[in-house]
C-alpha positions, 0 to 999 in steps of 0.5 A: 538880746532876747537872753538880755531881755529875759534877765532884766524882766527876771530882775523886774519881777524879783524887785517887784515881789520885794517891794510888795512884800511877797517875796520876803515874807515867805522867808519870815521866821515865826517869832516867839519872846521868853520872859522868864527868870534867868538870875539867882535860884530861879534859873536852877529851874528856868535854864532847863526850860530853856534848853528843853525849849532849843533842843526841841526848836532846833530839830523842828528847824532842821526837818523845815520848821513849821509851815515852810517858817523857822521857828526864832526865839528871843529870851528876857530876864525879868529877874523874878520882879513883877514889874520888869517882866510886864516891861519885857513883856510889853517890849517884845510885842511892841518892838520886837513883834513877836507872835507869841509869848513863853515863860515865867516861873513867878505866878504874879508875873505870869498873872501880869503878863496874861492880863497884858496878853488878854489885852494885846489879844496874844497867846501866851504859853505858860511854862513854870508859874503854878498858881491855879489863878493863871487858867482858873479865876483869871483863865481867858483864851489866850493863856494857856498852862504848860505845867500842873498848877497849885490845885493840882498839885493840891489835890496830888499831895493830900491824896498821899498826906491823908494816907499817913498817920499825921493829923497836927500841922504847921504851913510855912512859906514864902509870902507871896502868890505861890507860896499861899497858893500851894499852902491853900490847895493842900491844906484845902483837900487835905481837910476834905479827905482827912477831916480830923486834921489840925493846923496849928499854925503858920510861918509866912517869910519874905522871898529871898529870905537869907535865914530860915534858922528863927522860922525852923526853930519856931515850927520845931517848939510848936511840935507839930507832927508834920510841916507843910513847906509851901516854897517858890523857886527861888526858896526850895533849894535855900530852905533845903539846906536850912533843913539840912543845916538844922536837922530839921528833915530828922525832927519832923516830917514835912512835904515841899512840892518840887523836893523830889524834882532834879532841879532842886536836888542838883544844885545841892548835891548829897547835902540835900536833906533825905527823907523829905516828902516831895512832888514832882511831875517828871523824873529822868529816870522814871517812868521807865519808858523808852520814850522817856529814856530816848529823850533823857539820852538826847538832852544828856547828849546836847547839854551834859547833865539829865534832864529836868521837868523843865527841861520836858516842859521846855520840849513839849511846849514847843511841840504843842506851838509847832503843831498848833500852827500846823493845825492852824494852818497859818501864823495867826494869834487868833486861829494858833489859840483856837487850835491848841486849846484841846490839842493833844500830843505824844511827850516823854511822860505819855499823851498830853493835853491841853484840856479845852475848858481851862487851856490847862495842860493835864500832866500826871504827878508822882510823889516820893521820898529824897534819898542817897543813891550810891552811883549819883552825885545827888539826891533822887526819889524812892518810894515814887506813887504816880497820881493819874492827871485826870484825879488832879484836874480841878472840874469845869464846875469849879473853872465855871465858879471861879471865873465867876466870882 
């Protein structure tokens, strides 16, 4: 009878805990919603972000998770469209009840989702969108940038271009938020460093433009010394294909951010144009450090391919999330946002800090030129120059002025 009474008592206690939610809550995972472009050309970048994120999350969960809870994530494809991205973010917040949002390669989508995150007071970690407005003019306590922005690219690229003999430039790119932002970032900083440069003209095409030949023809007719090409995730690979097919790269020097990035060069194989100037934040072969080698080997073992910058972004975004929750001590959006701002972690490219003044991660920038390598199926970057993150960040005063406008 005594044994039966204890069994009944235990059953009652368990049932009581389940009814109050205490028993169930202890097993609830931390739920993350990822909105990104998984269709078409942008997927060459976003798939790497997702896979790097998963690799880190699996490792975190294998060690017991965060605060005794596992991390799970759900993905949604925005198809590079603002309305779909915003709808997906709303669904993840309202229906899926995610604890935070991650993602976006389209800057216009990022800004729309950022406005929603501000309204709903839910943290949003931007992984690949590069508009400086995300953490600049449109910044707020709930949005964080996990990659470089257009202002950082502009400063870094301008510093390198200013050392070259080119004076007469042409600007060409995608006619949307990112294209104009990257062009403005490079050109405004280049003008400061080298006041004698001149802009001969500009060409802007719609996102997804299928034929670059007419634009390339008109640019060559203007005979610029060099060209600044401002293409986003959907246009980088197609434009480089067109540059190779038309011999554009052999007739005029041009710069394109991410032109030396693995996610851009891998799909082109040996058909990528040589001699293209490009900036990137990561190469699996550079920096040549034990930490980077270990990450590159781990990623390749898991997915059968070399990691790109997107892979590293996904990896350290997951690590930032775990460390921020540990610092916060609980799964709470307000405490998480406060904990992430100013946080520093170790990564394959060294220590990374989310700067408290604007919630922008401080990243190094590397500039090089595309070149064929005898032991590689795709082109690599050569003549690599490192530009420290501290040299490319907008000042605190710049951020303040941008947000006051």
